[in-house]
A tleap script that builds the chain and sets N, CA, C and O, in Angstrom:
source leaprc.protein.ff14SB
mol = sequence {
  NMET LEU GLY PHE LEU ILE ALA GLY ILE ILE
  ALA VAL ILE ASN TYR PHE HIE HIE LEU THR
  LEU ASP VAL ILE PHE LEU LYS SER THR HIE
  PHE LEU PHE HIE TRP TYR ILE ILE THR THR
  THR ILE MET GLY VAL ILE MET VAL LEU ILE
  THR LEU LEU GLY ILE GLY VAL ALA SER ALA
  LYS GLY GLY ILE LEU GLY PHE PHE ALA GLY
  SER ALA ALA SER VAL ILE GLY TRP VAL ILE
  PHE ALA PHE ARG ARG ALA LEU PHE LEU ILE
  GLY ALA TYR LEU LEU SER THR ALA VAL THR
  TYR GLY SER ILE GLY PRO ASP TRP ASP THR
  ALA LYS LEU ALA VAL GLY GLY LEU LEU LEU
  LEU ILE ALA LEU MET THR ARG GLY LYS GLY
  SER HIE SER VAL PRO THR SER SER CASP
}
set mol.1.N position { 0.745 -1.160 -0.090 }
set mol.1.CA position { -0.170 0.009 0.011 }
set mol.1.C position { 0.897 1.302 0.077 }
set mol.1.O position { 0.552 2.370 -0.429 }
set mol.2.N position { 1.896 1.196 0.567 }
set mol.2.CA position { 2.923 2.240 0.612 }
set mol.2.C position { 3.459 2.769 -0.876 }
set mol.2.O position { 3.916 3.900 -1.041 }
set mol.3.N position { 3.365 2.049 -1.642 }
set mol.3.CA position { 3.577 2.264 -3.214 }
set mol.3.C position { 2.516 3.012 -3.669 }
set mol.3.O position { 2.791 4.073 -4.229 }
set mol.4.N position { 1.066 2.608 -3.519 }
set mol.4.CA position { 0.148 3.429 -3.741 }
set mol.4.C position { -0.044 4.728 -3.292 }
set mol.4.O position { -0.427 5.656 -4.005 }
set mol.5.N position { 0.207 4.792 -2.178 }
set mol.5.CA position { 0.176 6.158 -1.455 }
set mol.5.C position { 1.124 7.157 -1.977 }
set mol.5.O position { 0.759 8.322 -2.134 }
set mol.6.N position { 2.523 6.704 -2.304 }
set mol.6.CA position { 3.464 7.465 -2.801 }
set mol.6.C position { 2.998 7.815 -4.147 }
set mol.6.O position { 3.147 8.960 -4.573 }
set mol.7.N position { 2.445 6.897 -4.835 }
set mol.7.CA position { 2.007 7.274 -6.483 }
set mol.7.C position { 0.959 8.337 -6.277 }
set mol.7.O position { 0.995 9.365 -6.954 }
set mol.8.N position { -0.006 8.122 -5.335 }
set mol.8.CA position { -1.061 9.097 -5.188 }
set mol.8.C position { -0.339 10.603 -4.817 }
set mol.8.O position { -0.811 11.634 -5.297 }
set mol.9.N position { 0.687 10.623 -4.040 }
set mol.9.CA position { 1.104 11.927 -3.620 }
set mol.9.C position { 1.818 12.372 -4.790 }
set mol.9.O position { 1.755 13.598 -4.882 }
set mol.10.N position { 2.487 11.817 -5.736 }
set mol.10.CA position { 3.093 12.098 -6.724 }
set mol.10.C position { 2.084 12.515 -7.803 }
set mol.10.O position { 2.428 13.364 -8.625 }
set mol.11.N position { 0.907 11.993 -7.847 }
set mol.11.CA position { -0.205 12.447 -8.727 }
set mol.11.C position { -0.637 13.816 -8.204 }
set mol.11.O position { -0.661 14.784 -8.964 }
set mol.12.N position { -0.957 13.904 -7.003 }
set mol.12.CA position { -1.342 15.514 -6.376 }
set mol.12.C position { -0.485 16.405 -6.703 }
set mol.12.O position { -0.906 17.414 -7.268 }
set mol.13.N position { 0.904 16.267 -6.440 }
set mol.13.CA position { 1.851 17.139 -6.586 }
set mol.13.C position { 1.872 17.528 -8.040 }
set mol.13.O position { 1.996 18.709 -8.364 }
set mol.14.N position { 1.748 16.520 -8.958 }
set mol.14.CA position { 1.570 16.938 -10.420 }
set mol.14.C position { 0.400 17.750 -10.806 }
set mol.14.O position { 0.453 18.586 -11.708 }
set mol.15.N position { -0.561 17.517 -10.177 }
set mol.15.CA position { -1.815 18.169 -10.574 }
set mol.15.C position { -1.692 19.729 -10.235 }
set mol.15.O position { -2.151 20.640 -10.924 }
set mol.16.N position { -0.966 19.859 -9.010 }
set mol.16.CA position { -0.898 21.307 -8.604 }
set mol.16.C position { 0.143 21.952 -9.413 }
set mol.16.O position { 0.167 23.182 -9.467 }
set mol.17.N position { 1.003 21.249 -10.046 }
set mol.17.CA position { 1.803 21.836 -11.128 }
set mol.17.C position { 1.098 22.069 -12.476 }
set mol.17.O position { 1.757 22.560 -13.393 }
set mol.18.N position { -0.118 21.772 -12.650 }
set mol.18.CA position { -1.037 22.140 -13.769 }
set mol.18.C position { -0.483 21.133 -14.972 }
set mol.18.O position { -0.446 21.512 -16.143 }
set mol.19.N position { -0.088 19.904 -14.585 }
set mol.19.CA position { 0.051 18.964 -15.915 }
set mol.19.C position { -1.084 18.357 -16.419 }
set mol.19.O position { -2.139 18.309 -15.787 }
set mol.20.N position { -0.945 17.945 -17.392 }
set mol.20.CA position { -2.176 17.430 -17.905 }
set mol.20.C position { -2.482 15.802 -17.387 }
set mol.20.O position { -1.568 15.187 -16.837 }
set mol.21.N position { -3.753 15.187 -17.591 }
set mol.21.CA position { -4.159 14.067 -16.852 }
set mol.21.C position { -3.010 12.964 -17.423 }
set mol.21.O position { -2.506 12.190 -16.609 }
set mol.22.N position { -2.648 12.920 -18.716 }
set mol.22.CA position { -1.933 11.840 -19.122 }
set mol.22.C position { -0.630 11.827 -18.801 }
set mol.22.O position { 0.033 10.802 -18.961 }
set mol.23.N position { -0.083 12.992 -18.294 }
set mol.23.CA position { 1.210 13.161 -17.968 }
set mol.23.C position { 1.314 12.828 -16.420 }
set mol.23.O position { 2.294 12.226 -15.981 }
set mol.24.N position { 0.233 13.255 -15.584 }
set mol.24.CA position { 0.051 12.733 -14.252 }
set mol.24.C position { 0.063 11.239 -13.980 }
set mol.24.O position { 0.727 10.647 -13.130 }
set mol.25.N position { -0.928 10.664 -14.997 }
set mol.25.CA position { -0.985 9.193 -14.844 }
set mol.25.C position { 0.359 8.517 -15.260 }
set mol.25.O position { 0.786 7.567 -14.604 }
set mol.26.N position { 0.990 8.973 -16.285 }
set mol.26.CA position { 2.184 8.220 -16.546 }
set mol.26.C position { 3.167 8.504 -15.343 }
set mol.26.O position { 3.687 7.488 -14.881 }
set mol.27.N position { 3.482 9.590 -14.807 }
set mol.27.CA position { 4.518 9.891 -13.839 }
set mol.27.C position { 4.139 8.922 -12.603 }
set mol.27.O position { 5.030 8.387 -11.943 }
set mol.28.N position { 2.844 8.738 -12.341 }
set mol.28.CA position { 2.494 7.925 -11.112 }
set mol.28.C position { 2.611 6.608 -11.395 }
set mol.28.O position { 2.994 5.844 -10.508 }
set mol.29.N position { 2.340 6.197 -12.509 }
set mol.29.CA position { 2.480 4.593 -12.879 }
set mol.29.C position { 3.780 4.172 -13.361 }
set mol.29.O position { 4.070 2.975 -13.349 }
set mol.30.N position { 4.604 5.068 -13.793 }
set mol.30.CA position { 5.952 4.728 -13.824 }
set mol.30.C position { 6.700 4.531 -12.654 }
set mol.30.O position { 7.593 3.685 -12.590 }
set mol.31.N position { 6.299 5.459 -11.485 }
set mol.31.CA position { 6.943 5.393 -10.353 }
set mol.31.C position { 6.668 4.051 -9.619 }
set mol.31.O position { 7.501 3.448 -8.943 }
set mol.32.N position { 5.277 3.635 -9.863 }
set mol.32.CA position { 4.601 2.441 -9.216 }
set mol.32.C position { 5.308 1.272 -9.767 }
set mol.32.O position { 5.704 0.407 -8.986 }
set mol.33.N position { 5.493 1.168 -10.956 }
set mol.33.CA position { 6.225 0.162 -11.717 }
set mol.33.C position { 7.737 -0.191 -11.117 }
set mol.33.O position { 8.132 -1.274 -10.685 }
set mol.34.N position { 8.412 0.997 -11.221 }
set mol.34.CA position { 9.776 1.083 -10.575 }
set mol.34.C position { 9.810 0.689 -9.188 }
set mol.34.O position { 10.835 0.128 -8.801 }
set mol.35.N position { 8.659 0.928 -8.187 }
set mol.35.CA position { 8.492 0.748 -6.967 }
set mol.35.C position { 8.556 -0.975 -6.821 }
set mol.35.O position { 9.389 -1.544 -6.115 }
set mol.36.N position { 7.649 -1.584 -7.521 }
set mol.36.CA position { 7.638 -3.143 -7.608 }
set mol.36.C position { 8.765 -3.710 -7.933 }
set mol.36.O position { 9.143 -4.716 -7.333 }
set mol.37.N position { 9.563 -3.090 -9.049 }
set mol.37.CA position { 10.835 -3.810 -9.376 }
set mol.37.C position { 11.733 -3.808 -8.190 }
set mol.37.O position { 12.295 -4.829 -7.793 }
set mol.38.N position { 11.866 -2.544 -7.588 }
set mol.38.CA position { 12.907 -2.554 -6.374 }
set mol.38.C position { 12.476 -3.588 -5.312 }
set mol.38.O position { 13.185 -4.482 -4.850 }
set mol.39.N position { 11.094 -3.290 -4.980 }
set mol.39.CA position { 10.621 -4.167 -3.696 }
set mol.39.C position { 10.906 -5.515 -4.027 }
set mol.39.O position { 11.514 -6.269 -3.267 }
set mol.40.N position { 10.467 -5.844 -5.177 }
set mol.40.CA position { 10.265 -7.480 -5.586 }
set mol.40.C position { 11.801 -7.905 -5.576 }
set mol.40.O position { 12.027 -9.076 -5.270 }
set mol.41.N position { 12.951 -7.024 -5.897 }
set mol.41.CA position { 14.183 -7.320 -5.873 }
set mol.41.C position { 14.846 -7.817 -4.438 }
set mol.41.O position { 15.496 -8.809 -4.109 }
set mol.42.N position { 14.370 -6.662 -3.760 }
set mol.42.CA position { 14.686 -6.666 -2.246 }
set mol.42.C position { 13.950 -8.062 -1.546 }
set mol.42.O position { 14.559 -8.834 -0.805 }
set mol.43.N position { 12.779 -8.182 -1.871 }
set mol.43.CA position { 12.091 -9.275 -1.165 }
set mol.43.C position { 12.606 -10.456 -1.412 }
set mol.43.O position { 12.741 -11.328 -0.554 }
set mol.44.N position { 12.975 -10.577 -2.771 }
set mol.44.CA position { 13.610 -12.085 -3.614 }
set mol.44.C position { 14.845 -12.324 -2.795 }
set mol.44.O position { 15.139 -13.465 -2.438 }
set mol.45.N position { 15.649 -11.174 -2.456 }
set mol.45.CA position { 17.130 -11.492 -1.794 }
set mol.45.C position { 16.633 -12.102 -0.495 }
set mol.45.O position { 17.001 -13.222 -0.142 }
set mol.46.N position { 15.775 -11.341 0.229 }
set mol.46.CA position { 15.374 -11.828 1.605 }
set mol.46.C position { 14.809 -13.167 1.667 }
set mol.46.O position { 14.970 -13.895 2.647 }
set mol.47.N position { 13.919 -13.616 0.273 }
set mol.47.CA position { 13.287 -14.800 0.644 }
set mol.47.C position { 14.598 -16.021 0.232 }
set mol.47.O position { 14.598 -17.122 0.784 }
set mol.48.N position { 15.432 -15.715 -0.574 }
set mol.48.CA position { 16.636 -16.621 -0.809 }
set mol.48.C position { 17.223 -16.877 0.556 }
set mol.48.O position { 17.348 -18.043 0.931 }
set mol.49.N position { 17.582 -15.897 1.309 }
set mol.49.CA position { 18.219 -16.169 2.643 }
set mol.49.C position { 17.458 -16.969 3.447 }
set mol.49.O position { 17.953 -17.968 3.969 }
set mol.50.N position { 16.014 -16.576 3.657 }
set mol.50.CA position { 15.237 -17.387 4.589 }
set mol.50.C position { 15.006 -18.776 4.087 }
set mol.50.O position { 14.877 -19.741 4.841 }
set mol.51.N position { 14.956 -18.843 2.671 }
set mol.51.CA position { 14.903 -20.390 2.075 }
set mol.51.C position { 16.137 -21.210 2.376 }
set mol.51.O position { 16.011 -22.386 2.716 }
set mol.52.N position { 17.461 -20.574 2.252 }
set mol.52.CA position { 18.395 -21.351 2.526 }
set mol.52.C position { 18.720 -21.594 3.910 }
set mol.52.O position { 19.378 -22.602 4.163 }
set mol.53.N position { 18.350 -20.800 4.876 }
set mol.53.CA position { 18.203 -20.944 6.313 }
set mol.53.C position { 17.202 -21.971 6.847 }
set mol.53.O position { 17.428 -22.747 7.775 }
set mol.54.N position { 15.994 -21.873 6.097 }
set mol.54.CA position { 15.205 -22.730 6.571 }
set mol.54.C position { 15.508 -24.354 6.171 }
set mol.54.O position { 15.284 -25.269 6.965 }
set mol.55.N position { 15.989 -24.533 4.969 }
set mol.55.CA position { 16.306 -25.772 4.290 }
set mol.55.C position { 17.670 -26.132 5.449 }
set mol.55.O position { 17.606 -27.256 5.946 }
set mol.56.N position { 18.652 -25.406 5.808 }
set mol.56.CA position { 19.571 -25.810 6.441 }
set mol.56.C position { 19.230 -26.159 7.966 }
set mol.56.O position { 19.811 -27.081 8.539 }
set mol.57.N position { 18.294 -25.402 8.567 }
set mol.57.CA position { 17.771 -25.863 9.989 }
set mol.57.C position { 17.045 -27.157 9.727 }
set mol.57.O position { 17.270 -28.130 10.446 }
set mol.58.N position { 16.213 -27.212 8.763 }
set mol.58.CA position { 15.291 -28.468 8.751 }
set mol.58.C position { 16.046 -29.716 8.444 }
set mol.58.O position { 15.658 -30.794 8.896 }
set mol.59.N position { 17.279 -29.602 7.573 }
set mol.59.CA position { 18.302 -30.616 7.399 }
set mol.59.C position { 18.903 -31.113 8.686 }
set mol.59.O position { 19.028 -32.294 9.011 }
set mol.60.N position { 19.277 -29.987 9.411 }
set mol.60.CA position { 20.090 -30.318 10.687 }
set mol.60.C position { 19.248 -31.196 11.538 }
set mol.60.O position { 19.677 -32.223 12.066 }
set mol.61.N position { 18.018 -30.751 11.654 }
set mol.61.CA position { 17.103 -31.358 12.742 }
set mol.61.C position { 16.572 -32.720 12.348 }
set mol.61.O position { 16.499 -33.664 13.135 }
set mol.62.N position { 16.190 -32.761 11.024 }
set mol.62.CA position { 15.555 -33.838 10.553 }
set mol.62.C position { 16.450 -34.755 9.495 }
set mol.62.O position { 16.084 -35.885 9.171 }
set mol.63.N position { 17.357 -34.294 9.123 }
set mol.63.CA position { 18.141 -35.162 8.165 }
set mol.63.C position { 17.439 -35.128 6.777 }
set mol.63.O position { 16.942 -34.092 6.336 }
set mol.64.N position { 17.422 -36.279 6.130 }
set mol.64.CA position { 17.148 -36.105 4.730 }
set mol.64.C position { 15.654 -35.964 4.619 }
set mol.64.O position { 15.145 -35.540 3.582 }
set mol.65.N position { 14.846 -36.361 5.813 }
set mol.65.CA position { 13.265 -36.165 5.670 }
set mol.65.C position { 13.176 -34.502 5.940 }
set mol.65.O position { 12.349 -33.801 5.358 }
set mol.66.N position { 14.096 -34.011 6.854 }
set mol.66.CA position { 13.825 -32.676 7.156 }
set mol.66.C position { 14.365 -31.768 5.955 }
set mol.66.O position { 13.815 -30.688 5.742 }
set mol.67.N position { 15.482 -32.215 5.135 }
set mol.67.CA position { 15.721 -31.338 3.833 }
set mol.67.C position { 14.372 -31.506 3.009 }
set mol.67.O position { 13.834 -30.461 2.640 }
set mol.68.N position { 13.826 -32.604 2.713 }
set mol.68.CA position { 12.757 -32.766 1.974 }
set mol.68.C position { 11.311 -31.961 2.165 }
set mol.68.O position { 10.508 -31.561 1.323 }
set mol.69.N position { 11.310 -31.890 3.608 }
set mol.69.CA position { 10.132 -31.024 4.198 }
set mol.69.C position { 10.449 -29.522 4.170 }
set mol.69.O position { 9.546 -28.714 3.954 }
set mol.70.N position { 11.837 -29.096 4.406 }
set mol.70.CA position { 12.055 -27.985 4.314 }
set mol.70.C position { 12.109 -27.308 2.799 }
set mol.70.O position { 11.994 -26.096 2.615 }
set mol.71.N position { 12.281 -28.176 1.861 }
set mol.71.CA position { 12.449 -27.782 0.524 }
set mol.71.C position { 10.937 -27.897 0.085 }
set mol.71.O position { 10.599 -27.092 -0.782 }
set mol.72.N position { 10.142 -28.620 0.468 }
set mol.72.CA position { 8.804 -28.605 -0.142 }
set mol.72.C position { 8.167 -27.246 0.395 }
set mol.72.O position { 7.440 -26.602 -0.361 }
set mol.73.N position { 8.418 -26.816 1.642 }
set mol.73.CA position { 7.750 -25.700 2.356 }
set mol.73.C position { 8.252 -24.286 1.485 }
set mol.73.O position { 7.536 -23.322 1.211 }
set mol.74.N position { 9.660 -24.470 1.154 }
set mol.74.CA position { 10.369 -23.481 0.434 }
set mol.74.C position { 9.552 -23.203 -0.739 }
set mol.74.O position { 9.049 -22.085 -0.858 }
set mol.75.N position { 9.335 -24.282 -1.789 }
set mol.75.CA position { 8.794 -24.339 -2.994 }
set mol.75.C position { 7.353 -23.696 -2.858 }
set mol.75.O position { 7.008 -22.825 -3.656 }
set mol.76.N position { 6.614 -24.074 -1.968 }
set mol.76.CA position { 5.345 -23.434 -1.831 }
set mol.76.C position { 5.429 -22.095 -1.646 }
set mol.76.O position { 4.643 -21.367 -2.253 }
set mol.77.N position { 6.304 -21.606 -0.862 }
set mol.77.CA position { 6.415 -20.084 -0.422 }
set mol.77.C position { 6.759 -19.544 -1.744 }
set mol.77.O position { 6.037 -18.654 -2.196 }
set mol.78.N position { 7.868 -20.003 -2.496 }
set mol.78.CA position { 8.237 -19.351 -3.546 }
set mol.78.C position { 7.355 -19.236 -4.792 }
set mol.78.O position { 7.519 -18.381 -5.662 }
set mol.79.N position { 6.350 -20.229 -4.795 }
set mol.79.CA position { 5.238 -20.155 -5.786 }
set mol.79.C position { 4.226 -18.989 -5.498 }
set mol.79.O position { 3.815 -18.214 -6.362 }
set mol.80.N position { 3.926 -18.970 -4.351 }
set mol.80.CA position { 3.034 -17.805 -3.769 }
set mol.80.C position { 3.719 -16.571 -3.928 }
set mol.80.O position { 3.139 -15.688 -4.560 }
set mol.81.N position { 4.892 -16.347 -3.450 }
set mol.81.CA position { 5.731 -14.972 -3.809 }
set mol.81.C position { 5.672 -14.902 -5.341 }
set mol.81.O position { 5.084 -13.915 -5.782 }
set mol.82.N position { 6.076 -15.598 -6.056 }
set mol.82.CA position { 6.207 -15.386 -7.475 }
set mol.82.C position { 4.929 -15.072 -8.013 }
set mol.82.O position { 4.834 -14.200 -8.877 }
set mol.83.N position { 4.015 -15.642 -7.627 }
set mol.83.CA position { 2.576 -15.292 -8.191 }
set mol.83.C position { 2.000 -13.945 -7.835 }
set mol.83.O position { 1.313 -13.358 -8.670 }
set mol.84.N position { 2.271 -13.328 -6.455 }
set mol.84.CA position { 1.650 -12.325 -6.096 }
set mol.84.C position { 2.791 -11.111 -6.681 }
set mol.84.O position { 2.362 -10.003 -7.003 }
set mol.85.N position { 4.010 -11.385 -6.764 }
set mol.85.CA position { 4.630 -10.262 -7.334 }
set mol.85.C position { 4.507 -9.988 -8.803 }
set mol.85.O position { 4.527 -8.864 -9.304 }
set mol.86.N position { 4.360 -11.286 -9.538 }
set mol.86.CA position { 4.042 -11.042 -10.972 }
set mol.86.C position { 2.626 -10.304 -11.146 }
set mol.86.O position { 2.492 -9.650 -12.180 }
set mol.87.N position { 1.720 -10.337 -10.376 }
set mol.87.CA position { 0.549 -9.804 -10.596 }
set mol.87.C position { 0.847 -8.110 -10.443 }
set mol.87.O position { 0.463 -7.230 -11.213 }
set mol.88.N position { 1.578 -7.973 -9.312 }
set mol.88.CA position { 1.913 -6.489 -9.035 }
set mol.88.C position { 2.741 -5.778 -10.274 }
set mol.88.O position { 2.382 -4.720 -10.789 }
set mol.89.N position { 3.900 -6.524 -10.667 }
set mol.89.CA position { 4.686 -6.130 -11.595 }
set mol.89.C position { 3.925 -6.118 -13.338 }
set mol.89.O position { 4.311 -5.370 -14.237 }
set mol.90.N position { 3.033 -6.925 -13.436 }
set mol.90.CA position { 2.511 -7.017 -14.797 }
set mol.90.C position { 1.461 -5.981 -14.641 }
set mol.90.O position { 1.355 -5.201 -15.587 }
set mol.91.N position { 0.568 -5.802 -13.508 }
set mol.91.CA position { -0.329 -4.993 -13.543 }
set mol.91.C position { 0.247 -3.455 -13.724 }
set mol.91.O position { -0.210 -2.648 -14.533 }
set mol.92.N position { 1.235 -3.232 -12.901 }
set mol.92.CA position { 1.769 -1.705 -12.886 }
set mol.92.C position { 2.415 -1.616 -14.136 }
set mol.92.O position { 2.391 -0.481 -14.612 }
set mol.93.N position { 3.036 -2.551 -14.866 }
set mol.93.CA position { 3.656 -2.383 -16.364 }
set mol.93.C position { 2.480 -2.236 -17.175 }
set mol.93.O position { 2.587 -1.281 -17.944 }
set mol.94.N position { 1.444 -2.830 -17.260 }
set mol.94.CA position { 0.335 -2.542 -18.143 }
set mol.94.C position { -0.316 -0.957 -18.060 }
set mol.94.O position { -0.641 -0.247 -19.012 }
set mol.95.N position { -0.402 -0.618 -16.462 }
set mol.95.CA position { -0.981 0.733 -16.397 }
set mol.95.C position { 0.176 1.698 -16.985 }
set mol.95.O position { -0.215 2.620 -17.700 }
set mol.96.N position { 1.517 1.574 -16.759 }
set mol.96.CA position { 2.423 2.463 -17.218 }
set mol.96.C position { 2.655 2.505 -18.641 }
set mol.96.O position { 3.311 3.463 -19.048 }
set mol.97.N position { 2.206 1.570 -19.559 }
set mol.97.CA position { 2.205 1.469 -20.892 }
set mol.97.C position { 0.845 1.844 -21.524 }
set mol.97.O position { 0.678 1.786 -22.742 }
set mol.98.N position { -0.123 2.230 -20.663 }
set mol.98.CA position { -1.376 2.216 -21.382 }
set mol.98.C position { -1.785 3.523 -22.043 }
set mol.98.O position { -2.801 3.620 -22.731 }
set mol.99.N position { -0.880 4.596 -21.783 }
set mol.99.CA position { -1.073 5.766 -22.557 }
set mol.99.C position { 0.272 5.834 -23.622 }
set mol.99.O position { 1.455 5.648 -23.335 }
set mol.100.N position { -0.305 6.152 -24.893 }
set mol.100.CA position { 0.707 6.237 -25.817 }
set mol.100.C position { 0.367 7.544 -26.601 }
set mol.100.O position { -0.749 8.057 -26.531 }
set mol.101.N position { 1.433 8.080 -27.386 }
set mol.101.CA position { 1.075 9.527 -27.780 }
set mol.101.C position { 1.187 9.286 -29.547 }
set mol.101.O position { 2.117 8.808 -30.198 }
set mol.102.N position { -0.141 9.819 -30.001 }
set mol.102.CA position { -0.234 9.674 -31.522 }
set mol.102.C position { -0.084 11.215 -31.971 }
set mol.102.O position { 0.294 12.182 -31.308 }
set mol.103.N position { -0.530 11.122 -33.402 }
set mol.103.CA position { -0.233 12.708 -33.884 }
set mol.103.C position { -1.183 13.607 -33.449 }
set mol.103.O position { -0.896 14.794 -33.607 }
set mol.104.N position { -2.349 13.311 -32.889 }
set mol.104.CA position { -3.404 13.957 -32.296 }
set mol.104.C position { -3.437 14.127 -30.865 }
set mol.104.O position { -4.266 14.895 -30.377 }
set mol.105.N position { -2.564 13.447 -30.087 }
set mol.105.CA position { -2.452 13.775 -28.635 }
set mol.105.C position { -2.209 12.278 -27.938 }
set mol.105.O position { -1.738 11.358 -28.607 }
set mol.106.N position { -2.535 12.132 -26.673 }
set mol.106.CA position { -2.401 10.891 -26.081 }
set mol.106.C position { -3.616 9.729 -26.439 }
set mol.106.O position { -4.804 10.033 -26.546 }
set mol.107.N position { -3.202 8.660 -26.565 }
set mol.107.CA position { -4.087 7.547 -26.984 }
set mol.107.C position { -4.104 6.607 -25.631 }
set mol.107.O position { -3.110 6.041 -25.176 }
set mol.108.N position { -5.458 6.552 -25.070 }
set mol.108.CA position { -5.644 5.659 -23.888 }
set mol.108.C position { -5.995 4.117 -24.291 }
set mol.108.O position { -7.021 3.810 -24.899 }
set mol.109.N position { -5.129 3.313 -23.923 }
set mol.109.CA position { -5.361 1.889 -24.181 }
set mol.109.C position { -6.554 1.277 -23.044 }
set mol.109.O position { -6.120 0.996 -21.927 }
set mol.110.N position { -7.578 1.135 -23.230 }
set mol.110.CA position { -8.492 0.844 -22.335 }
set mol.110.C position { -8.475 -0.378 -21.858 }
set mol.110.O position { -8.960 -0.640 -20.757 }
set mol.111.N position { -7.876 -1.336 -22.685 }
set mol.111.CA position { -7.732 -3.005 -22.438 }
set mol.111.C position { -6.544 -3.033 -21.467 }
set mol.111.O position { -6.629 -3.828 -20.531 }
set mol.112.N position { -5.375 -2.219 -21.576 }
set mol.112.CA position { -4.264 -2.460 -20.683 }
set mol.112.C position { -4.739 -1.650 -19.328 }
set mol.112.O position { -4.350 -2.124 -18.260 }
set mol.113.N position { -5.389 -0.703 -19.302 }
set mol.113.CA position { -6.083 0.002 -18.247 }
set mol.113.C position { -6.820 -0.831 -17.279 }
set mol.113.O position { -6.660 -0.712 -16.064 }
set mol.114.N position { -7.743 -1.795 -17.898 }
set mol.114.CA position { -8.486 -2.406 -17.429 }
set mol.114.C position { -7.895 -3.720 -16.700 }
set mol.114.O position { -8.177 -4.053 -15.548 }
set mol.115.N position { -6.936 -4.480 -17.661 }
set mol.115.CA position { -6.468 -5.535 -17.047 }
set mol.115.C position { -5.482 -5.278 -16.008 }
set mol.115.O position { -5.351 -6.052 -15.060 }
set mol.116.N position { -4.698 -4.098 -16.161 }
set mol.116.CA position { -3.714 -3.683 -15.244 }
set mol.116.C position { -4.215 -3.428 -14.076 }
set mol.116.O position { -3.655 -3.831 -13.056 }
set mol.117.N position { -5.471 -2.643 -14.046 }
set mol.117.CA position { -6.000 -2.386 -12.673 }
set mol.117.C position { -6.698 -3.626 -12.039 }
set mol.117.O position { -6.758 -3.718 -10.813 }
set mol.118.N position { -7.128 -4.403 -12.703 }
set mol.118.CA position { -7.699 -5.839 -12.213 }
set mol.118.C position { -6.550 -6.496 -11.681 }
set mol.118.O position { -6.712 -6.996 -10.568 }
set mol.119.N position { -5.329 -6.626 -12.259 }
set mol.119.CA position { -4.458 -7.461 -11.659 }
set mol.119.C position { -3.689 -6.836 -10.539 }
set mol.119.O position { -3.128 -7.590 -9.743 }
set mol.120.N position { -3.594 -5.424 -10.377 }
set mol.120.CA position { -3.350 -4.817 -9.248 }
set mol.120.C position { -4.398 -5.017 -7.961 }
set mol.120.O position { -4.065 -5.208 -6.791 }
set mol.121.N position { -5.447 -4.942 -8.374 }
set mol.121.CA position { -6.691 -5.315 -7.374 }
set mol.121.C position { -6.569 -6.542 -6.760 }
set mol.121.O position { -6.632 -6.655 -5.536 }
set mol.122.N position { -6.386 -7.555 -7.572 }
set mol.122.CA position { -6.327 -9.006 -7.233 }
set mol.122.C position { -5.035 -9.081 -6.360 }
set mol.122.O position { -5.066 -9.611 -5.249 }
set mol.123.N position { -3.959 -8.569 -6.860 }
set mol.123.CA position { -2.722 -8.799 -6.113 }
set mol.123.C position { -3.034 -7.726 -4.491 }
set mol.123.O position { -2.573 -8.090 -3.409 }
set mol.124.N position { -3.558 -6.914 -4.590 }
set mol.124.CA position { -3.726 -6.330 -3.193 }
set mol.124.C position { -4.882 -7.033 -2.375 }
set mol.124.O position { -4.845 -7.000 -1.145 }
set mol.125.N position { -5.792 -7.597 -2.971 }
set mol.125.CA position { -6.771 -8.396 -2.242 }
set mol.125.C position { -6.379 -9.720 -1.788 }
set mol.125.O position { -7.036 -10.264 -0.902 }
set mol.126.N position { -5.214 -10.378 -2.391 }
set mol.126.CA position { -4.801 -11.540 -1.997 }
set mol.126.C position { -3.508 -11.530 -0.832 }
set mol.126.O position { -2.916 -12.478 -0.316 }
set mol.127.N position { -3.353 -10.175 -0.669 }
set mol.127.CA position { -2.058 -9.705 0.153 }
set mol.127.C position { -2.167 -10.423 1.862 }
set mol.127.O position { -1.165 -10.786 2.478 }
set mol.128.N position { -3.304 -10.495 2.301 }
set mol.128.CA position { -3.489 -11.004 3.554 }
set mol.128.C position { -3.966 -12.348 3.949 }
set mol.128.O position { -4.640 -12.992 3.144 }
set mol.129.N position { -3.674 -12.840 5.137 }
set mol.129.CA position { -4.103 -14.094 5.413 }
set mol.129.C position { -5.333 -14.131 6.267 }
set mol.129.O position { -5.446 -14.962 7.168 }
set mol.130.N position { -6.281 -13.220 5.989 }
set mol.130.CA position { -7.609 -13.340 6.739 }
set mol.130.C position { -7.814 -11.667 6.976 }
set mol.130.O position { -7.153 -10.749 6.490 }
set mol.131.N position { -8.876 -11.616 7.823 }
set mol.131.CA position { -9.224 -10.326 8.302 }
set mol.131.C position { -8.258 -9.575 9.311 }
set mol.131.O position { -8.322 -8.389 9.635 }
set mol.132.N position { -7.322 -10.558 9.748 }
set mol.132.CA position { -6.434 -9.858 10.944 }
set mol.132.C position { -5.021 -9.649 10.437 }
set mol.132.O position { -4.106 -9.420 11.228 }
set mol.133.N position { -4.840 -9.723 9.177 }
set mol.133.CA position { -3.533 -9.719 8.773 }
set mol.133.C position { -2.942 -8.280 8.823 }
set mol.133.O position { -3.753 -7.354 8.801 }
set mol.134.N position { -1.585 -7.991 8.888 }
set mol.134.CA position { -0.842 -6.770 8.942 }
set mol.134.C position { -0.385 -6.459 7.608 }
set mol.134.O position { 0.235 -7.362 7.047 }
set mol.135.N position { -0.568 -5.305 6.935 }
set mol.135.CA position { -0.372 -5.090 5.601 }
set mol.135.C position { 1.215 -4.683 5.417 }
set mol.135.O position { 1.678 -3.881 6.229 }
set mol.136.N position { 1.930 -5.124 4.543 }
set mol.136.CA position { 3.172 -5.125 4.199 }
set mol.136.C position { 3.547 -3.564 3.524 }
set mol.136.O position { 2.741 -3.054 2.745 }
set mol.137.N position { 4.585 -2.992 3.818 }
set mol.137.CA position { 4.960 -1.811 3.321 }
set mol.137.C position { 5.142 -1.617 1.911 }
set mol.137.O position { 5.043 -0.487 1.433 }
set mol.138.N position { 5.448 -2.803 1.075 }
set mol.138.CA position { 5.863 -2.943 -0.158 }
set mol.138.C position { 4.739 -2.954 -1.172 }
set mol.138.O position { 4.990 -2.711 -2.352 }
set mol.139.N position { 3.493 -3.228 -0.756 }
set mol.139.CA position { 2.333 -3.357 -1.412 }
set mol.139.C position { 1.783 -2.110 -1.864 }
set mol.139.O position { 0.718 -2.092 -2.482 }
savepdb mol mol.pdb
quit
């Protein structure tokens, strides 16, 4: 949610600078796309460290069975991580490329806007583990 908040602040600042809607939209969505690239990279490095630590501890405590259990848990965690981050990245990318400039001005690609917005909505709605979840700052 922090990324959306910052993108919103960028939009408001650009609005007060009297920029056109297409420029405001592009500046905000480009920020959001780059935000998700950076946070996904950082979270990926953290996931690698946690995976290695988890498999190591599971192997030390449970031998070969612990290794397989730790590896299975890691694979499940990686699949969930990759799915959610892909939703964020693809959605933000589609939004940031939804406006192109033709000879008569900006062209809005409504299909990219709809799909990108839907992907980000799905990613935001799947971020919690129930109604008592704590939001992460990178969403």
